[in-house]
BATI-353699 format. One record per residue: residue in three letters; y, z, x of N, C-alpha, C in turn. Coordinates in pm, whole numbers, padded with zeros to 5 digits, always signed. Layout:
<atoms>
AlaYZXYZXYZX/...
</atoms>
This chain:
<atoms>
Met+05360+01204+20591+05313+01216+20707+05149+01172+20660/Lys+05058+01131+20858+04951+01152+20836+04882+01263+20944/Ile+04825+01282+20841+04789+01496+20878+04614+01449+20905/Leu+04598+01533+20996+04442+01558+21040+04371+01643+21046/Ile+04281+01682+20942+04204+01821+20933+04102+01831+21004/Phe+04110+01868+21092+04019+01895+21191+03909+02013+21172/Gly+03795+02031+21132+03726+02134+21053+03753+02128+20901/Ser+03625+02070+20834+03685+02091+20691+03545+02244+20627/Gly+03572+02315+20678+03520+02432+20571+03616+02466+20482/Gly+03658+02620+20458+03699+02630+20300+03838+02658+20365/Ile+03927+02690+20462+04029+02675+20524+04063+02536+20489/Gly+04035+02495+20594+04069+02324+20604+04077+02222+20479/Ala+03929+02226+20436+03942+02146+20326+04053+02167+20195/Tyr+04099+02328+20180+04174+02399+20125+04288+02348+20078/Phe+04379+02338+20266+04489+02315+20296+04501+02135+20262/Gly+04404+02061+20333+04383+01904+20316+04385+01910+20170/Ala+04292+01932+20109+04334+01892+19958+04453+01869+19839/Arg+04525+02033+19920+04642+02020+19825+04773+01940+19910/Leu+04748+01889+20026+04834+01800+20076+04782+01683+20049/Ala+04651+01663+19998+04603+01473+19981+04683+01515+19791/Glu+04639+01598+19723+04720+01607+19647+04855+01572+19616/Ala+04932+01638+19690+05045+01566+19701+05132+01490+19738/Gly+05040+01389+19796+05069+01257+19787+05053+01245+20022/Glu+05035+01334+20081+05012+01277+20208+04877+01226+20242/Glu+04892+01105+20355+04796+01084+20387+04735+01183+20475/Val+04625+01255+20434+04550+01351+20470+04370+01255+20518/Val+04389+01279+20651+04263+01241+20708+04176+01414+20734/Phe+04017+01350+20712+03919+01485+20694+03830+01461+20824/Val+03801+01560+20914+03668+01486+21001+03594+01597+20935/Ala+03461+01579+20936+03366+01643+20905+03224+01582+20846/Arg+03096+01647+20930+03001+01586+20964+02892+01652+20834/Gly+02769+01644+20819+02642+01672+20763+02651+01666+20645/Ala+02585+01810+20554+02567+01788+20382+02721+01780+20336/Phe+02829+01888+20396+02928+01865+20330+03001+01752+20323/Ala+03017+01635+20458+03051+01500+20460+02997+01437+20342/Glu+02838+01407+20356+02794+01360+20252+02832+01401+20113/Ala+02816+01514+20080+02886+01542+19902+02996+01498+19904/Met+03083+01501+19974+03256+01468+19942+03217+01336+19988/Arg+03184+01249+20047+03188+01111+19961+03106+01032+19876/Arg+02992+01132+19813+02911+01084+19711+03042+01171+19603/Asp+03095+01296+19591+03152+01325+19460+03303+01370+19511/Gly+03335+01362+19618+03451+01379+19633+03476+01503+19679/Leu+03618+01568+19682+03624+01725+19726+03658+01785+19620/Arg+03617+01947+19534+03650+02007+19452+03690+02110+19521/Val+03816+02144+19482+03855+02342+19486+03891+02386+19354/Phe+03801+02480+19321+03830+02586+19233+03951+02691+19297/Ser+04071+02708+19210+04104+02735+19266+04227+02837+19194/Ala+04291+03012+19142+04327+03045+19051+04449+02999+19045/Arg+04543+02893+19177+04661+02840+19136+04662+02685+19173/Gly+04532+02669+19065+04546+02504+18979+04395+02489+19059/Asp+04295+02362+19007+04193+02329+19040+04216+02185+19121/Val+04146+02068+19218+04161+02015+19248+04046+01922+19281/His+04016+01822+19221+03933+01704+19263+03980+01584+19272/Leu+03971+01575+19453+04000+01490+19535+03863+01354+19527/Lys+03915+01305+19486+03831+01172+19485+03903+00975+19475/Pro+03879+00905+19604+03843+00937+19721+03860+01050+19842/Val+03758+01049+19901+03812+01192+19983+03822+01057+20135/Thr+03957+01068+20202+03927+00999+20317+03853+01054+20467/Leu+03784+01050+20497+03665+01125+20577+03622+01024+20685/His+03593+01078+20814+03554+01042+20935+03506+01129+20953/Glu+03333+01086+21074+03261+01224+21140+03395+01222+21301/Ser+03431+01141+21331+03442+01163+21443+03607+01143+21475/Ala+03694+01204+21549+03853+01223+21522+03839+01061+21605/Glu+03779+01002+21677+03817+00889+21780+03838+00770+21626/Thr+03841+00789+21516+03831+00691+21447+03919+00645+21379/Thr+03992+00787+21364+04115+00836+21267+04246+00746+21351/Gly+04301+00708+21432+04401+00652+21461+04515+00749+21487/Ala+04616+00729+21580+04681+00849+21561+04760+00910+21409/Val+04861+01027+21460+04851+01097+21345+04966+01188+21359/Asp+05028+01177+21303+05204+01315+21256+05124+01430+21305/Ala+05045+01504+21252+04998+01656+21265+04852+01666+21267/Val+04805+01762+21322+04687+01810+21348+04649+01960+21335/Leu+04589+01988+21193+04508+02081+21124+04466+02141+21183/Ile+04427+02237+21337+04258+02267+21343+04194+02391+21295/Cys+04108+02365+21220+04064+02534+21129+03933+02537+21123/Thr+03880+02502+21264+03741+02517+21306+03778+02704+21346/Lys+03612+02734+21400+03639+02849+21428+03608+02835+21584/Met+03672+02977+21682+03706+02968+21789+03638+02892+21925/Trp+03555+02885+21893+03408+02844+21969+03405+02722+21965/Ser+03466+02641+21852+03482+02470+21884+03560+02429+21886/Leu+03698+02526+21922+03852+02453+22016+03798+02348+22118/Pro+03717+02367+22255+03750+02252+22370+03615+02154+22270/Glu+03602+02177+22220+03541+02042+22157+03671+01948+22076/Ala+03704+02040+21978+03825+01972+21923+03927+01923+22018/Ala+03942+02003+22092+04067+01984+22199+04009+01815+22243/Glu+03933+01816+22275+03846+01655+22355+03914+01562+22277/Ala+03831+01570+22166+03821+01484+22049+03964+01436+21975/Ile+04124+01544+21965+04220+01511+21926+04288+01406+22055/Arg+04239+01456+22163+04369+01405+22267+04408+01267+22252/Pro+04317+01148+22217+04333+01007+22227+04476+00978+22111/Leu+04468+01089+21983+04524+01030+21880+04704+01102+21903/Leu+04694+01187+22020+04815+01249+22018+04947+01144+22046/Thr+05046+01117+21994+05147+01040+22055+05271+01215+22078/Pro+05349+01163+22139+05460+01228+22215+05520+01287+22062/Glu+05522+01297+21969+05562+01366+21853+05502+01426+21764/Thr+05334+01438+21753+05242+01478+21699+05211+01634+21703/Ala+05211+01719+21597+05224+01841+21600+05093+01874+21588/Val+05053+01990+21693+04894+01995+21665+04905+02158+21641/Val+04858+02208+21546+04864+02357+21538+04720+02440+21475/Pro+04702+02487+21576+04544+02566+21574+04584+02671+21441/Leu+04474+02742+21388+04466+02809+21274+04375+02920+21262/Gln+04285+02918+21396+04184+03043+21417+04221+03174+21396/Asn+04130+03254+21407+04161+03366+21367+04172+03415+21502/Gly+04239+03542+21601+04225+03582+21707+04409+03545+21798/Val+04440+03532+21911+04523+03495+21988+04554+03429+22101/Glu+04441+03313+22092+04395+03285+22225+04363+03128+22235/Ser+04417+03091+22098+04383+02962+22072+04463+02852+22125/Val+04611+02867+22131+04696+02773+22221+04639+02815+22374/Glu+04601+02900+22431+04538+02898+22577+04437+02804+22584/Leu+04362+02812+22461+04220+02695+22488+04276+02571+22513/Leu+04339+02550+22403+04346+02375+22355+04455+02351+22482/Gly+04565+02403+22517+04640+02381+22657+04555+02326+22740/Lys+04423+02430+22777+04368+02366+22877+04344+02193+22894/Val+04343+02180+22744+04257+02037+22743+04373+01943+22716/Ile+04453+01952+22641+04583+01876+22613+04691+01899+22667/Gly+04723+01995+22722+04897+02053+22773+04930+02112+22627/Ser+05053+02177+22662+05151+02212+22614+05242+02124+22486/Asp+05263+02031+22541+05371+01934+22473+05363+01909+22313/Asn+05238+01878+22282+05173+01870+22128+05173+02000+22060/Leu+05138+02105+22109+05125+02235+22111+05203+02348+22016/Leu+05183+02358+21858+05211+02451+21780+05169+02625+21782/Gly+05233+02709+21760+05110+02830+21688+05131+02836+21577/Gly+05024+02873+21539+04988+02923+21382+04904+03018+21335/Val+04886+03115+21217+04833+03141+21145+04809+03093+21009/Ala+04698+03105+20929+04686+03127+20769+04639+03260+20735/Tyr+04690+03273+20622+04674+03387+20520+04583+03338+20455/Ile+04487+03310+20391+04437+03273+20270+04281+03307+20296/Ser+04191+03341+20176+04056+03359+20146+04040+03256+20073/Ala+03929+03172+20159+03880+03057+20081+03776+03006+20178/His+03641+03007+20069+03485+02955+20164+03422+02859+20109/Ile+03320+02765+20180+03240+02671+20101+03125+02762+19971/Glu+03183+02708+19851+03077+02744+19771+02969+02691+19752/Ala+02933+02541+19799+02895+02429+19795+02910+02317+19907/Pro+02821+02275+19915+02882+02109+19990+02978+02061+19899/Gly+03059+02000+19956+03210+01949+19866+03262+02045+19782/Val+03242+02154+19791+03303+02284+19694+03349+02385+19755/Ile+03470+02411+19723+03558+02512+19759+03609+02620+19672/Arg+03595+02766+19731+03650+02894+19573+03772+02904+19656/His+03860+02953+19606+04002+02999+19673+03986+03102+19615/Asn+03958+03226+19654+03939+03339+19612+04059+03434+19572/Thr+04212+03402+19576+04340+03489+19575+04443+03342+19523/Gln+04563+03441+19531+04678+03369+19500+04710+03286+19652/His+04671+03382+19742+04782+03355+19877+04701+03234+19918/Ala+04805+03140+19984+04799+03020+20040+04861+02972+20117/Arg+04937+03116+20249+05018+03101+20333+04972+03050+20449/Ile+05082+02973+20516+05079+02911+20657+05229+02960+20723/Val+05207+03029+20867+05317+03073+20965+05302+02998+21050/Phe+05417+02886+21103+05371+02873+21214+05525+02796+21283/Gly+05510+02762+21460+05603+02794+21505+05560+02679+21674/Glu+05725+02618+21730+05699+02594+21885+05668+02759+21897/Leu+05625+02714+22009+05574+02820+22078+05714+02843+22200/Asp+05848+02738+22177+05964+02804+22279+06100+02876+22174/Gly+06038+02895+22037+06057+02884+21928+06160+02789+21889/Arg+06179+02676+21959+06273+02580+21905+06222+02516+21694/Arg+06321+02429+21663+06335+02445+21497+06339+02297+21562/Leu+06224+02208+21619+06203+02084+21636+06197+01991+21469/Pro+06198+01864+21478+06151+01807+21365+06023+01743+21299/Arg+05958+01773+21372+05808+01751+21374+05776+01854+21297/Ala+05823+01977+21309+05758+02152+21266+05815+02135+21116/Glu+05954+02042+21100+05992+02069+20987+05962+01958+20901/Ala+05941+01829+20916+05823+01787+20860+05731+01857+20822/Leu+05653+01900+20875+05535+01959+20866+05569+02061+20715/Gln+05646+02160+20731+05727+02255+20694+05729+02165+20545/Ser+05826+02078+20526+05818+02016+20416+05690+01967+20335/Ala+05574+01905+20418+05520+01824+20363+05403+02000+20313/Leu+05429+02065+20378+05322+02213+20279+05387+02267+20182/Glu+05504+02279+20191+05626+02319+20097+05613+02203+19948/Arg+05563+02091+19981+05569+01989+19855+05420+02016+19792/Ala+05320+02055+19870+05231+02082+19865+05177+02208+19789/Gly+05307+02293+19764+05302+02421+19705+05221+02523+19762/Leu+05245+02515+19936+05164+02592+19985+05279+02721+20041/Asp+05297+02818+20094+05355+02883+20144+05391+02823+20294/Ala+05460+02757+20314+05503+02782+20456+05592+02784+20513/Ile+05572+02890+20620+05696+02967+20714+05713+02946+20850/Leu+05821+02871+20881+05825+02840+21051+05926+02903+21092/Thr+05812+02984+21184+05900+03103+21268+05949+03080+21429/Asp+06028+03182+21459+06119+03138+21578+06036+03232+21713/Asp+05920+03259+21660+05849+03383+21722+05680+03367+21706/Val+05618+03262+21720+05534+03266+21743+05387+03369+21761/Thr+05453+03362+21895+05360+03474+21944+05376+03630+21875/Arg+05420+03654+21798+05434+03761+21768+05338+03761+21636/Ala+05372+03675+21550+05326+03601+21440+05192+03630+21442/Leu+05100+03589+21559+05016+03565+21599+04904+03721+21621/Trp+05000+03772+21728+04995+03917+21698+04947+03961+21588/Glu+05082+03995+21472+05069+04061+21332+04921+04056+21293/Lys+04892+03924+21276+04742+03916+21210+04643+03950+21316/Phe+04637+03920+21411+04581+03995+21529+04558+04143+21498/Ser+04622+04200+21473+04654+04386+21495+04627+04447+21354/Thr+04594+04356+21277+04553+04342+21099+04416+04357+21085/Leu+04396+04138+21130+04245+04136+21130+04162+04210+21219/Ala+04169+04200+21361+04058+04210+21438+03993+04349+21390/Pro+04070+04524+21387+04047+04615+21389+03974+04601+21266/Leu+04042+04530+21163+03923+04532+21004+03802+04473+20988/Ala+03785+04359+21079+03705+04282+21120+03549+04388+21216/Gly+03628+04484+21322+03551+04537+21365+03500+04634+21346/Ala+03594+04699+21232+03547+04832+21217+03430+04820+21082/Cys+03453+04772+20994+03387+04689+20864+03245+04625+20903/Ser+03243+04554+20997+03125+04576+21110+03046+04597+21138/His+03127+04750+21192+03041+04818+21300+02960+04905+21177/Tyr+03061+04996+21064+02998+05008+20922+02915+04977+20864/Arg+02881+04835+20890+02863+04740+20752+02877+04778+20608/Lys+02990+04775+20597+03062+04818+20445+03224+04744+20471/Asp+03218+04713+20301+03398+04678+20266+03483+04751+20292/Ile+03622+04699+20270+03694+04812+20334+03685+04955+20229/Gly+03645+04938+20112+03629+05045+20039+03534+05134+20115/Gly+03428+05086+20101+03311+05177+20180+03338+05256+20306/Leu+03444+05189+20392+03502+05213+20496+03573+05297+20502/Arg+03701+05297+20394+03748+05396+20356+03689+05535+20304/Asp+03595+05547+20251+03545+05680+20194+03452+05744+20301/Ser+03407+05610+20425+03347+05685+20518+03396+05757+20640/Ala+03317+05915+20643+03329+05983+20745+03333+05906+20914/Gly+03469+05939+20943+03542+05824+21061+03595+05726+21004/Gly+03517+05630+20924+03567+05480+20875+03738+05480+20912/Arg+03761+05555+20852+03962+05548+20861+04021+05547+21001/Glu+03954+05684+21055+03977+05690+21233+03943+05577+21271/Leu+03798+05525+21255+03803+05401+21392+03915+05282+21298/Leu+03907+05307+21228+04008+05160+21176+04137+05161+21257/Gln+04158+05325+21215+04340+05325+21296+04324+05302+21455/Ala+04227+05355+21534+04204+05337+21641+04237+05214+21668/Leu+04148+05099+21631+04127+05011+21640+04281+04951+21654/Ala+04338+04947+21547+04434+04883+21555+04575+04938+21648/Ser+04547+05096+21623+04668+05120+21793+04646+05065+21902/Glu+04504+05041+21942+04495+04945+22067+04509+04815+22033/Cys+04499+04739+21965+04539+04620+21949+04718+04590+21930/Ile+04766+04714+21897+04908+04729+21921+04937+04728+22052/Ala+04874+04884+22096+04881+04845+22266+04886+04791+22359/Val+04818+04672+22304+04776+04551+22435+04892+04450+22400/Gly+04917+04456+22236+05033+04289+22250+05156+04388+22304/Arg+05178+04525+22284+05301+04559+22312+05258+04547+22488/Ala+05161+04568+22541+05162+04545+22700+05190+04408+22754/Arg+05150+04326+22656+05167+04180+22675+05313+04107+22642/Gly+05411+04230+22609+05555+04128+22592+05566+04094+22430/Val+05472+04176+22355+05467+04141+22214+05553+04211+22167/Ala+05705+04129+22081+05785+04221+21998+05780+04272+21889/Phe+05685+04356+21858+05661+04394+21726+05760+04476+21662/Ser+05743+04498+21527+05901+04589+21489+05890+04713+21497/Asp+05958+04828+21493+05954+04956+21460+05893+05011+21352/Gly+05766+05058+21387+05742+05163+21273+05578+05023+21319/Trp+05515+04951+21334+05435+04814+21277+05269+04935+21272/Glu+05314+05015+21366+05202+05093+21338+05175+05147+21118/Lys+05237+05182+21135+05214+05260+21002+05217+05122+20914/Thr+05308+04998+20914+05276+04897+20837+05158+04815+20858/Val+05047+04843+20948+04936+04805+20955+04844+04920+20844/Tyr+04904+05053+20887+04783+05161+20834+04805+05126+20657/Asp+04978+05102+20681+04935+05077+20501+04949+04981+20403/Arg+04842+04856+20517+04832+04719+20459+04647+04791+20480/Phe+04618+04812+20531+04418+04873+20553+04434+04951+20388/Asp+04542+05035+20323+04497+05104+20235+04549+05012+20126/Glu+04605+04920+20129+04647+04855+20021+04544+04742+19942/Leu+04427+04705+20053+04338+04573+20019+04263+04604+19942/Gly+04223+04576+19843+04129+04562+19757+03996+04650+19784/Ala+03926+04711+19719+03790+04803+19786+03662+04688+19784/Ala+03675+04612+19720+03595+04461+19781+03587+04412+19847/Val+03705+04437+19938+03737+04278+20036+03652+04319+20143/Lys+03625+04221+20231+03510+04225+20273+03559+04116+20399/Pro+03601+04131+20539+03615+04005+20660+03516+03938+20695/Ser+03542+03816+20707+03464+03705+20746+03355+03769+20876/Met+03407+03804+20970+03310+03850+21033+03174+03916+20945/Leu+03247+04062+20896+03117+04085+20798+03029+04061+20745/Leu+03113+03938+20663+03001+03823+20597+02924+03764+20669/Asp+02953+03681+20779+02868+03667+20869+02730+03781+20955/Leu+02806+03868+20929+02690+03945+21013+02583+03946+20911/Glu+02615+03951+20799+02551+04001+20661+02416+03823+20660/Arg+02504+03804+20691+02453+03608+20670+02342+03597+20812/Gly+02360+03611+20894+02295+03627+21053+02369+03532+21123/Asn+02491+03463+21073+02588+03384+21148+02610+03430+21281/Pro+02673+03362+21354+02731+03331+21479+02861+03459+21440/Leu+02911+03530+21515+03055+03596+21483+03116+03558+21608/Glu+03264+03567+21533+03395+03592+21631+03442+03683+21658/Leu+03315+03787+21752+03334+03899+21825+03383+03874+21910/Glu+03407+03782+22028+03445+03747+22128+03587+03714+22130/Trp+03594+03700+22031+03801+03667+21968+03879+03754+21900/Leu+03752+03839+21880+03846+03954+21786+03843+04096+21869/Thr+03713+04167+21840+03681+04242+21941+03712+04261+22036/Gly+03664+04163+22112+03621+04130+22260+03752+04079+22309/Ala+03815+04025+22218+03979+03964+22278+04042+04095+22324/Thr+04042+04235+22227+04131+04322+22246+04043+04458+22375/Leu+03950+04418+22360+03897+04482+22487+03903+04388+22641/Arg+03911+04227+22644+03931+04116+22777+04082+04184+22784/Leu+04193+04162+22671+04321+04190+22735+04357+04289+22775/Gly+04286+04426+22669+04328+04508+22705+04292+04561+22879/Glu+04209+04503+22902+04181+04565+23064+04274+04500+23145/Glu+04339+04314+23104+04393+04281+23184+04554+04314+23207/Ala+04575+04437+23079+04702+04479+23068+04698+04608+23130/Gly+04547+04655+23171+04572+04791+23190+04543+04929+23046/Ile+04562+04871+22961+04526+04935+22888+04363+04997+22817/Ala+04389+05110+22768+04236+05166+22736+04236+05129+22595/Thr+04112+05066+22577+04023+05054+22475+03871+05100+22432/Pro+03865+05248+22416+03755+05294+22392+03704+05287+22254/Ala+03778+05269+22153+03702+05207+22031+03679+05058+22046/Ser+03745+05031+22054+03675+04868+22073+03578+04821+22177/Arg+03588+04893+22308+03459+04879+22345+03353+04960+22272/Lys+03312+05082+22166+03240+05132+22113+03176+05012+22016/Val+03256+04928+21926+03243+04835+21814+03215+04708+21914/Tyr+03244+04664+22029+03202+04554+22124+03056+04601+22137/Ala+02994+04714+22181+02858+04709+22233+02777+04729+22120/Asp+02828+04753+22020+02708+04741+21903+02705+04678+21842/Leu+02790+04552+21833+02810+04443+21711+02771+04308+21844/Arg+02779+04317+21968+02718+04231+22095+02603+04181+22021/Pro+02508+04235+22001+02318+04168+22010+02361+04053+21906/Phe+02461+04042+21759+02427+04010+21710+02526+03876+21694/Ala+02596+03868+21822+02721+03808+21808+02660+03652+21813/Glu+02550+03584+21834+02509+03449+21851+02442+03453+21706/Gly+02404+03540+21637+02387+03533+21482+02208+03581+21490/Arg+02130+03557+21369+02024+03630+21351+01913+03609+21469/Arg+01885+03465+21481+01827+03426+21586+01777+03462+21680/Ala+01933+03464+21770+01962+03554+21901+01976+03682+21908/Ala+01974+03770+21816+01924+03888+21799+01763+03941+21753/Val+01730+03868+21698+01596+03894+21714+01485+03832+21842/Ala+01542+03729+21852+01518+03714+22009+01485+03828+22126/Glu+01650+03892+22100+01684+03974+22276+01620+04110+22219/Gly+01563+04124+22030+01442+04298+21998+01343+04234+22075/
</atoms>
């Protein structure tokens, strides 16, 4: 398959490297220092699942020059989706599968406003990987899983072909008939974790040990799940307990990416995590006081350190 990786950060570069190593025709879109390093030195991935050094790398600064593709994995931050949608629109054929892998539950809606729904699938990624240096990716765990599927639950050849390519690359690829539930299952775990850890400025171990930390985490999760149910998401029975147990099973040093961005002074995905719970809750008539509290605390930092200093 010819697969475009749009957004060559930790997640996109990792998946792309594995796919290219397995023999798929992978095209990366990247700019700046990361792109320069890949052109010069190739793409290096250090991982417990085996290291990869991909050289040469098929790299474009713009999707406009890549030609038609069979699949697109969009691995940017949520705020870059409108730009990504405009960039990939000329590349799409009737059979191209577009799989967004952002945190949050609104990526399909945002993309659909630009490219329509015919090419869109839903997807979530379970992986911890980050840029260690330009052209270098560090994969932190054994987990590297993608759950994706057609929005209407059908099993079309394009989705099955992409699943096969991902599996040949050694990735855990699950094709689901209820991708909306898959999106909300991750969201109801990640959004509370990101919000609570960022609010307390602590990793999960510190959060669990903080007075009120566990209570806030569970309150945020309960609000997410209530909002999802109000929107028709078919969570399994006892999903709240499943999420609470996951919080307790996480290693003490785990930090969600939003907390790392807060510590580094980077822009936050606040609007698409805690903010989405708040916004979608209001639309569904669900009260979300814990989310409102966390959102108010973090909103001054949402645009990054420069914005927070300017506002202060």
